[in-house]
N, CA and C atoms as a LAMMPS dump frame, in Angstrom:
ITEM: TIMESTEP
0
ITEM: NUMBER OF ATOMS
513
ITEM: BOX BOUNDS ff ff ff
-5.0000000000000000e+02 5.0000000000000000e+02
-5.0000000000000000e+02 5.0000000000000000e+02
-5.0000000000000000e+02 5.0000000000000000e+02
ITEM: ATOMS id mol type element x y z
1 1 1 N -392.013 77.144 403.727
2 1 2 C -392.952 76.262 403.094
3 1 3 C -392.788 74.837 403.592
4 2 1 N -393.859 74.238 403.971
5 2 2 C -393.87 72.851 404.509
6 2 3 C -394.148 71.884 403.373
7 3 1 N -393.112 71.108 403.056
8 3 2 C -393.326 70.243 401.913
9 3 3 C -392.777 68.819 402.299
10 4 1 N -393.218 67.874 401.482
11 4 2 C -392.79 66.471 401.591
12 4 3 C -391.962 66.206 400.346
13 5 1 N -390.752 65.817 400.464
14 5 2 C -389.889 65.5 399.376
15 5 3 C -390.172 64.056 398.971
16 6 1 N -390.839 63.827 397.815
17 6 2 C -391.198 62.504 397.367
18 6 3 C -390.003 61.661 396.901
19 7 1 N -388.922 62.309 396.559
20 7 2 C -387.702 61.595 396.133
21 7 3 C -387.092 60.834 397.341
22 8 1 N -387.506 61.184 398.503
23 8 2 C -386.915 60.505 399.73
24 8 3 C -387.775 59.318 400.112
25 9 1 N -388.921 59.118 399.455
26 9 2 C -389.765 57.898 399.743
27 9 3 C -389.15 56.757 398.958
28 10 1 N -388.502 55.867 399.646
29 10 2 C -387.785 54.77 399.018
30 10 3 C -388.625 53.445 398.922
31 11 1 N -389.456 53.193 399.89
32 11 2 C -390.186 51.938 399.936
33 11 3 C -391.606 52.15 399.493
34 12 1 N -392.322 50.996 399.265
35 12 2 C -393.717 51.111 398.831
36 12 3 C -394.633 51.67 399.844
37 13 1 N -394.344 51.628 401.164
38 13 2 C -395.161 52.15 402.212
39 13 3 C -394.281 52.687 403.318
40 14 1 N -394.526 53.945 403.694
41 14 2 C -393.834 54.612 404.788
42 14 3 C -394.695 55.374 405.657
43 15 1 N -394.343 55.671 406.951
44 15 2 C -395.12 56.426 407.834
45 15 3 C -394.507 57.811 408.03
46 16 1 N -395.308 58.836 408.089
47 16 2 C -394.825 60.193 408.237
48 16 3 C -395.58 60.776 409.434
49 17 1 N -394.87 61.434 410.331
50 17 2 C -395.5 62.051 411.494
51 17 3 C -394.733 63.28 411.878
52 18 1 N -395.432 64.445 411.987
53 18 2 C -394.801 65.709 412.368
54 18 3 C -395.771 66.513 413.141
55 19 1 N -395.275 67.386 413.984
56 19 2 C -396.068 68.38 414.672
57 19 3 C -395.562 69.744 414.329
58 20 1 N -396.399 70.641 413.856
59 20 2 C -396.05 71.95 413.443
60 20 3 C -396.63 73.035 414.367
61 21 1 N -395.857 74.004 414.699
62 21 2 C -396.381 75.065 415.567
63 21 3 C -397.235 76.092 414.709
64 22 1 N -398.221 76.688 415.33
65 22 2 C -399.115 77.586 414.516
66 22 3 C -398.369 78.617 413.739
67 23 1 N -397.247 79.141 414.269
68 23 2 C -396.442 80.166 413.558
69 23 3 C -395.811 79.649 412.297
70 24 1 N -395.7 78.389 412.14
71 24 2 C -395.078 77.828 410.904
72 24 3 C -396.053 77.807 409.682
73 25 1 N -397.347 78.006 409.931
74 25 2 C -398.315 78.087 408.897
75 25 3 C -398.603 79.528 408.53
76 26 1 N -398.813 79.763 407.237
77 26 2 C -399.138 81.099 406.85
78 26 3 C -400.494 81.483 407.359
79 27 1 N -400.734 82.711 407.765
80 27 2 C -402.039 83.09 408.346
81 27 3 C -403.128 83 407.31
82 28 1 N -404.311 82.772 407.78
83 28 2 C -405.52 82.681 406.901
84 28 3 C -406.499 83.644 407.471
85 29 1 N -407.27 84.375 406.594
86 29 2 C -408.17 85.413 407.089
87 29 3 C -409.47 84.791 407.673
88 30 1 N -409.771 83.539 407.406
89 30 2 C -411.064 83.003 407.91
90 30 3 C -410.922 82.244 409.22
91 31 1 N -409.67 81.961 409.709
92 31 2 C -409.499 81.295 410.959
93 31 3 C -408.057 81.564 411.453
94 32 1 N -407.838 81.132 412.708
95 32 2 C -406.478 81.207 413.237
96 32 3 C -406.131 79.887 413.937
97 33 1 N -404.907 79.367 413.631
98 33 2 C -404.557 78.114 414.263
99 33 3 C -404.058 78.429 415.652
100 34 1 N -404.613 77.849 416.697
101 34 2 C -404.286 78.2 418.124
102 34 3 C -403.587 77.071 418.818
103 35 1 N -403.417 75.91 418.273
104 35 2 C -402.683 74.845 418.884
105 35 3 C -401.775 74.125 417.924
106 36 1 N -400.738 73.464 418.389
107 36 2 C -399.848 72.776 417.39
108 36 3 C -400.683 71.762 416.537
109 37 1 N -400.21 71.64 415.336
110 37 2 C -400.914 70.856 414.316
111 37 3 C -400.162 69.516 414.245
112 38 1 N -400.895 68.438 414.591
113 38 2 C -400.307 67.076 414.5
114 38 3 C -400.75 66.464 413.154
115 39 1 N -399.794 66.212 412.334
116 39 2 C -400.05 65.659 410.998
117 39 3 C -399.415 64.241 410.977
118 40 1 N -400.212 63.248 410.737
119 40 2 C -399.656 61.869 410.662
120 40 3 C -400.384 61.148 409.437
121 41 1 N -399.54 60.453 408.708
122 41 2 C -400.119 59.74 407.571
123 41 3 C -399.205 58.619 407.118
124 42 1 N -399.781 57.612 406.405
125 42 2 C -399.042 56.59 405.783
126 42 3 C -398.941 56.993 404.243
127 43 1 N -397.817 56.752 403.65
128 43 2 C -397.695 57.175 402.248
129 43 3 C -397.361 55.882 401.478
130 44 1 N -398.091 55.612 400.411
131 44 2 C -397.935 54.398 399.614
132 44 3 C -397.517 54.833 398.272
133 45 1 N -396.409 54.271 397.777
134 45 2 C -395.8 54.635 396.474
135 45 3 C -396.117 53.559 395.435
136 46 1 N -396.55 53.981 394.255
137 46 2 C -396.812 53.168 393.08
138 46 3 C -396.216 53.886 391.926
139 47 1 N -394.959 53.658 391.636
140 47 2 C -394.178 54.374 390.566
141 47 3 C -394.186 55.855 390.882
142 48 1 N -394.817 56.677 389.987
143 48 2 C -394.827 58.161 390.217
144 48 3 C -396.109 58.553 390.876
145 49 1 N -396.939 57.614 391.271
146 49 2 C -398.253 57.989 391.999
147 49 3 C -398.11 57.621 393.476
148 50 1 N -398.773 58.422 394.286
149 50 2 C -398.724 58.303 395.747
150 50 3 C -400.112 58.383 396.31
151 51 1 N -400.312 57.588 397.374
152 51 2 C -401.568 57.669 398.104
153 51 3 C -401.168 58.042 399.509
154 52 1 N -401.833 59.013 400.072
155 52 2 C -401.587 59.478 401.412
156 52 3 C -402.9 59.37 402.212
157 53 1 N -402.85 58.592 403.343
158 53 2 C -403.98 58.363 404.166
159 53 3 C -403.556 58.652 405.636
160 54 1 N -404.298 59.588 406.243
161 54 2 C -403.888 59.907 407.638
162 54 3 C -404.861 60.87 408.311
163 55 1 N -404.319 61.607 409.301
164 55 2 C -405.157 62.524 410.032
165 55 3 C -404.364 63.82 410.307
166 56 1 N -405.121 64.899 410.57
167 56 2 C -404.61 66.121 410.994
168 56 3 C -405.451 66.585 412.162
169 57 1 N -404.73 67.037 413.304
170 57 2 C -405.422 67.412 414.463
171 57 3 C -404.843 68.774 414.96
172 58 1 N -405.755 69.648 415.364
173 58 2 C -405.38 70.928 415.896
174 58 3 C -406.643 71.613 416.481
175 59 1 N -406.516 72.876 416.86
176 59 2 C -407.637 73.693 417.294
177 59 3 C -407.57 74.975 416.547
178 60 1 N -408.692 75.405 415.929
179 60 2 C -408.841 76.659 415.234
180 60 3 C -409.669 77.687 416.077
181 61 1 N -409.426 78.924 415.798
182 61 2 C -410.209 79.987 416.298
183 61 3 C -410.982 80.627 415.188
184 62 1 N -412.26 80.624 415.214
185 62 2 C -413.111 81.178 414.141
186 62 3 C -413.998 82.29 414.665
187 63 1 N -414.4 83.155 413.819
188 63 2 C -415.442 84.173 414.293
189 63 3 C -416.808 83.609 414.16
190 64 1 N -417.658 83.829 415.184
191 64 2 C -419.059 83.424 415.146
192 64 3 C -419.714 84.079 413.917
193 65 1 N -420.52 83.362 413.179
194 65 2 C -421.117 83.939 411.973
195 65 3 C -422.249 84.894 412.359
196 66 1 N -422.752 84.948 413.604
197 66 2 C -423.789 85.871 413.997
198 66 3 C -423.283 87.061 414.743
199 67 1 N -422.378 86.874 415.718
200 67 2 C -421.953 87.965 416.588
201 67 3 C -420.468 88.35 416.399
202 68 1 N -419.79 87.588 415.67
203 68 2 C -418.315 87.797 415.326
204 68 3 C -417.362 87.581 416.5
205 69 1 N -417.845 87.067 417.637
206 69 2 C -417.037 86.749 418.769
207 69 3 C -416.188 85.526 418.436
208 70 1 N -415.007 85.427 418.872
209 70 2 C -414.159 84.25 418.556
210 70 3 C -414.666 83.014 419.282
211 71 1 N -414.544 81.876 418.553
212 71 2 C -414.881 80.581 419.18
213 71 3 C -413.852 79.573 418.779
214 72 1 N -413.636 78.502 419.607
215 72 2 C -412.683 77.521 419.241
216 72 3 C -413.379 76.357 418.595
217 73 1 N -412.66 75.73 417.647
218 73 2 C -413.193 74.61 416.89
219 73 3 C -412.122 73.523 416.803
220 74 1 N -412.352 72.372 417.445
221 74 2 C -411.35 71.316 417.325
222 74 3 C -411.413 70.624 415.962
223 75 1 N -410.243 70.338 415.383
224 75 2 C -410.149 69.676 414.108
225 75 3 C -409.466 68.34 414.342
226 76 1 N -410.193 67.269 413.967
227 76 2 C -409.64 65.882 413.947
228 76 3 C -410.14 65.26 412.68
229 77 1 N -409.451 65.611 411.615
230 77 2 C -409.881 65.227 410.259
231 77 3 C -409.01 64.088 409.635
232 78 1 N -409.728 63.102 409.078
233 78 2 C -409.09 62 408.361
234 78 3 C -409.099 62.354 406.847
235 79 1 N -408.092 61.911 406.157
236 79 2 C -408.063 62.129 404.728
237 79 3 C -407.433 60.926 404.018
238 80 1 N -407.705 60.75 402.776
239 80 2 C -407.208 59.67 401.94
240 80 3 C -407.101 60.283 400.508
241 81 1 N -405.912 60.699 400.152
242 81 2 C -405.696 61.448 398.873
243 81 3 C -404.749 60.699 398.018
244 82 1 N -404.888 60.962 396.737
245 82 2 C -403.971 60.384 395.743
246 82 3 C -403.296 61.536 395.057
247 83 1 N -402.028 61.362 394.78
248 83 2 C -401.211 62.422 394.156
249 83 3 C -400.565 61.786 392.935
250 84 1 N -400.567 62.558 391.819
251 84 2 C -399.863 62.165 390.642
252 84 3 C -399.112 63.401 390.112
253 85 1 N -398.164 63.118 389.219
254 85 2 C -397.37 64.241 388.752
255 85 3 C -398.298 65.195 387.874
256 86 1 N -397.935 66.491 387.946
257 86 2 C -398.693 67.506 387.287
258 86 3 C -398.801 67.253 385.817
259 87 1 N -397.694 66.737 385.171
260 87 2 C -397.681 66.458 383.725
261 87 3 C -398.779 65.548 383.243
262 88 1 N -399.253 64.659 384.054
263 88 2 C -400.254 63.688 383.61
264 88 3 C -401.634 64.365 383.533
265 89 1 N -401.682 65.642 383.919
266 89 2 C -403.035 66.351 383.873
267 89 3 C -403.131 67.225 382.583
268 90 1 N -402.202 67.064 381.635
269 90 2 C -402.271 67.893 380.473
270 90 3 C -403.241 67.308 379.474
271 91 1 N -403.674 68.133 378.576
272 91 2 C -404.595 67.689 377.487
273 91 3 C -405.855 68.553 377.543
274 92 1 N -406.486 68.626 376.361
275 92 2 C -407.713 69.475 376.259
276 92 3 C -408.948 68.733 376.122
277 93 1 N -408.844 67.4 376.132
278 93 2 C -410.021 66.613 375.927
279 93 3 C -410.964 66.753 377.137
280 94 1 N -412.244 66.81 376.803
281 94 2 C -413.254 66.799 377.884
282 94 3 C -413.531 65.404 378.337
283 95 1 N -413.806 65.227 379.611
284 95 2 C -414.121 63.931 380.139
285 95 3 C -414.913 64.08 381.387
286 96 1 N -415.656 63.07 381.663
287 96 2 C -416.532 63.1 382.907
288 96 3 C -415.654 62.94 384.14
289 97 1 N -416.058 63.701 385.157
290 97 2 C -415.317 63.608 386.433
291 97 3 C -415.809 62.472 387.197
292 98 1 N -414.908 61.554 387.597
293 98 2 C -415.22 60.355 388.34
294 98 3 C -415.019 60.63 389.836
295 99 1 N -415.611 59.754 390.658
296 99 2 C -415.423 59.853 392.09
297 99 3 C -413.971 59.854 392.516
298 100 1 N -413.183 59.082 391.851
299 100 2 C -411.804 58.995 392.217
300 100 3 C -411.04 60.324 391.913
301 101 1 N -411.506 61.05 390.892
302 101 2 C -410.868 62.334 390.569
303 101 3 C -410.978 63.385 391.736
304 102 1 N -412.04 63.246 392.538
305 102 2 C -412.22 64.22 393.575
306 102 3 C -411.22 64.081 394.708
307 103 1 N -410.564 62.971 394.848
308 103 2 C -409.586 62.802 395.882
309 103 3 C -408.175 62.766 395.302
310 104 1 N -408.014 63.187 394.023
311 104 2 C -406.735 63.21 393.404
312 104 3 C -406.2 64.627 393.304
313 105 1 N -404.939 64.826 393.716
314 105 2 C -404.265 66.074 393.632
315 105 3 C -402.944 65.934 392.832
316 106 1 N -402.317 66.972 392.541
317 106 2 C -401.137 66.878 391.719
318 106 3 C -399.896 67.499 392.404
319 107 1 N -398.713 66.959 392.141
320 107 2 C -397.479 67.479 392.75
321 107 3 C -396.593 67.901 391.626
322 108 1 N -395.695 68.811 391.987
323 108 2 C -394.726 69.37 391.015
324 108 3 C -393.331 69.267 391.676
325 109 1 N -392.378 68.91 390.85
326 109 2 C -390.956 68.863 391.283
327 109 3 C -390.708 67.904 392.441
328 110 1 N -391.439 66.773 392.451
329 110 2 C -391.297 65.726 393.432
330 110 3 C -391.515 66.265 394.894
331 111 1 N -392.458 67.186 395.011
332 111 2 C -392.795 67.756 396.362
333 111 3 C -394.298 67.847 396.514
334 112 1 N -394.838 67.522 397.672
335 112 2 C -396.219 67.792 398.012
336 112 3 C -396.214 68.855 399.025
337 113 1 N -397.068 69.875 398.799
338 113 2 C -397.268 70.981 399.69
339 113 3 C -398.127 70.575 400.898
340 114 1 N -397.411 70.271 401.998
341 114 2 C -398.148 69.769 403.164
342 114 3 C -398.993 70.91 403.853
343 115 1 N -398.546 72.169 403.766
344 115 2 C -399.327 73.226 404.278
345 115 3 C -400.677 73.36 403.544
346 116 1 N -400.644 73.21 402.22
347 116 2 C -401.843 73.18 401.403
348 116 3 C -402.821 72.05 401.808
349 117 1 N -402.157 70.93 402.02
350 117 2 C -403.001 69.733 402.438
351 117 3 C -403.639 70.039 403.748
352 118 1 N -402.888 70.502 404.74
353 118 2 C -403.531 70.786 406.044
354 118 3 C -404.588 71.873 405.973
355 119 1 N -404.328 72.948 405.209
356 119 2 C -405.349 73.995 405.086
357 119 3 C -406.639 73.538 404.368
358 120 1 N -406.48 72.616 403.416
359 120 2 C -407.688 72.063 402.806
360 120 3 C -408.483 71.242 403.824
361 121 1 N -407.762 70.484 404.68
362 121 2 C -408.491 69.724 405.694
363 121 3 C -409.144 70.615 406.737
364 122 1 N -408.481 71.761 407.094
365 122 2 C -409.107 72.674 408.028
366 122 3 C -410.435 73.199 407.423
367 123 1 N -410.384 73.606 406.176
368 123 2 C -411.552 74.174 405.521
369 123 3 C -412.705 73.153 405.511
370 124 1 N -412.329 71.865 405.22
371 124 2 C -413.359 70.818 405.179
372 124 3 C -413.909 70.527 406.514
373 125 1 N -413.139 70.733 407.568
374 125 2 C -413.643 70.436 408.894
375 125 3 C -414.402 71.534 409.52
376 126 1 N -414.271 72.752 409.079
377 126 2 C -415.052 73.904 409.657
378 126 3 C -416.482 73.855 409.229
379 127 1 N -417.321 74.313 410.158
380 127 2 C -418.817 74.364 409.817
381 127 3 C -419.031 75.501 408.863
382 128 1 N -420.1 75.42 408.084
383 128 2 C -420.473 76.419 407.067
384 128 3 C -420.746 77.782 407.834
385 129 1 N -421.469 77.665 408.951
386 129 2 C -421.881 78.825 409.735
387 129 3 C -421.449 78.568 411.142
388 130 1 N -420.179 78.866 411.501
389 130 2 C -419.834 78.643 412.854
390 130 3 C -420.522 79.618 413.829
391 131 1 N -421.069 79.017 414.912
392 131 2 C -421.795 79.819 415.919
393 131 3 C -421.184 79.515 417.305
394 132 1 N -421.132 80.59 418.11
395 132 2 C -420.621 80.452 419.414
396 132 3 C -421.603 79.652 420.358
397 133 1 N -422.87 79.744 419.969
398 133 2 C -423.918 78.908 420.697
399 133 3 C -425.163 78.914 419.758
400 134 1 N -425.985 77.881 419.988
401 134 2 C -427.225 77.823 419.207
402 134 3 C -428.134 79.09 419.514
403 135 1 N -428.009 79.605 420.719
404 135 2 C -428.817 80.731 421.155
405 135 3 C -428.275 82.071 420.794
406 136 1 N -427.215 82.124 420.066
407 136 2 C -426.564 83.374 419.726
408 136 3 C -427.514 84.346 419.017
409 137 1 N -427.607 85.559 419.58
410 137 2 C -428.536 86.62 419.012
411 137 3 C -427.961 87.504 418.003
412 138 1 N -426.647 87.417 417.819
413 138 2 C -425.985 88.168 416.823
414 138 3 C -425.828 89.639 417.065
415 139 1 N -425.638 90.439 416.024
416 139 2 C -425.444 91.843 416.142
417 139 3 C -426.623 92.649 415.697
418 140 1 N -426.937 93.802 416.247
419 140 2 C -428.019 94.638 415.836
420 140 3 C -427.647 95.199 414.49
421 141 1 N -428.555 95.088 413.525
422 141 2 C -428.23 95.599 412.137
423 141 3 C -428.16 97.142 412.076
424 142 1 N -428.708 97.837 413.083
425 142 2 C -428.732 99.283 413.077
426 142 3 C -427.447 99.806 413.755
427 143 1 N -427.257 99.474 415.056
428 143 2 C -426.126 100.069 415.8
429 143 3 C -424.967 99.14 415.963
430 144 1 N -425.072 97.908 415.606
431 144 2 C -423.99 96.963 415.73
432 144 3 C -423.7 96.37 417.093
433 145 1 N -424.616 96.654 418.006
434 145 2 C -424.397 96.092 419.359
435 145 3 C -424.499 94.565 419.403
436 146 1 N -423.638 93.975 420.257
437 146 2 C -423.739 92.518 420.404
438 146 3 C -424.901 92.211 421.255
439 147 1 N -425.985 91.642 420.708
440 147 2 C -427.187 91.374 421.41
441 147 3 C -427.122 90.313 422.426
442 148 1 N -426.05 89.596 422.524
443 148 2 C -425.763 88.624 423.535
444 148 3 C -425.36 89.306 424.827
445 149 1 N -424.776 90.474 424.74
446 149 2 C -424.21 91.161 425.868
447 149 3 C -425.072 92.406 426.322
448 150 1 N -425.721 93.024 425.397
449 150 2 C -426.525 94.187 425.735
450 150 3 C -427.74 94.315 424.852
451 151 1 N -428.684 95.034 425.318
452 151 2 C -429.901 95.266 424.621
453 151 3 C -429.823 96.659 423.982
454 152 1 N -430.51 96.82 422.865
455 152 2 C -430.555 98.108 422.238
456 152 3 C -431.945 98.53 421.936
457 153 1 N -432.277 99.795 421.742
458 153 2 C -433.578 100.246 421.437
459 153 3 C -433.796 100.553 420.053
460 154 1 N -432.979 100.027 419.125
461 154 2 C -433.155 100.307 417.707
462 154 3 C -434.421 99.51 417.152
463 155 1 N -435.011 100.231 416.232
464 155 2 C -436.121 99.651 415.517
465 155 3 C -435.773 99.705 414.065
466 156 1 N -436.202 98.639 413.334
467 156 2 C -435.888 98.707 411.861
468 156 3 C -436.576 99.943 411.211
469 157 1 N -435.744 100.664 410.429
470 157 2 C -436.292 101.834 409.803
471 157 3 C -436.873 101.56 408.439
472 158 1 N -436.69 100.391 407.95
473 158 2 C -437.107 100.011 406.604
474 158 3 C -438.289 99.17 406.633
475 159 1 N -439.35 99.522 405.92
476 159 2 C -440.554 98.721 405.804
477 159 3 C -440.566 98.103 404.429
478 160 1 N -440.93 96.867 404.363
479 160 2 C -441.053 96.166 403.057
480 160 3 C -442.169 96.754 402.261
481 161 1 N -441.924 97.369 401.085
482 161 2 C -442.937 97.971 400.333
483 161 3 C -444.024 96.928 399.842
484 162 1 N -443.627 95.765 399.765
485 162 2 C -444.606 94.672 399.347
486 162 3 C -445.759 94.542 400.368
487 163 1 N -445.46 94.933 401.631
488 163 2 C -446.517 94.824 402.721
489 163 3 C -447.344 96.069 402.883
490 164 1 N -447.096 97.119 402.072
491 164 2 C -447.809 98.332 402.268
492 164 3 C -449.302 98.184 402.075
493 165 1 N -449.714 97.331 401.13
494 165 2 C -451.124 97.066 400.868
495 165 3 C -451.766 96.456 402.178
496 166 1 N -451.077 95.533 402.777
497 166 2 C -451.629 94.886 404.014
498 166 3 C -451.705 95.9 405.144
499 167 1 N -450.723 96.792 405.261
500 167 2 C -450.813 97.843 406.341
501 167 3 C -451.986 98.727 406.167
502 168 1 N -452.234 99.017 404.859
503 168 2 C -453.414 99.954 404.519
504 168 3 C -454.742 99.206 404.927
505 169 1 N -454.784 97.97 404.804
506 169 2 C -455.996 97.209 405.207
507 169 3 C -456.205 97.175 406.745
508 170 1 N -455.069 97.223 407.414
509 170 2 C -455.05 97.106 408.891
510 170 3 C -455.665 98.406 409.485
511 171 1 N -455.488 99.517 408.859
512 171 2 C -455.972 100.811 409.419
513 171 3 C -457.427 101.058 409.057
């Protein structure tokens, strides 16, 4: 587990920089880390609250959303997060979510999970629908052939019943 021990942060501002090998991160089913992950940030301490501002850089391998072929996606993500102890988040009162709340996370036992931080940044940096190219033709819905590499003679077997009236007019 890749963590940052907050009890070792002694001054109001410190710099943190590490490089992690892909094997050090737990695998994820939606992507694969293919290059070392460079994590660098400045950490600012205000009593039990911390602000972390920095970058994470690596390369991910994702499946194309149309043809499922692997593609590489460079990640160069900046972040600015606030951390506070988990205990400050207790209570059952309802309150409105402010903009500042969206960049606030919580830590437990004086540690911040750096792997979770990196994975969140990977997810935010990935496109919603990764594609190997804008011209990707995808897979045939009948036989599953990759239409970028081969042609198939499949024809859709399903006709939309809502269009049956129009077909009757055509004949």
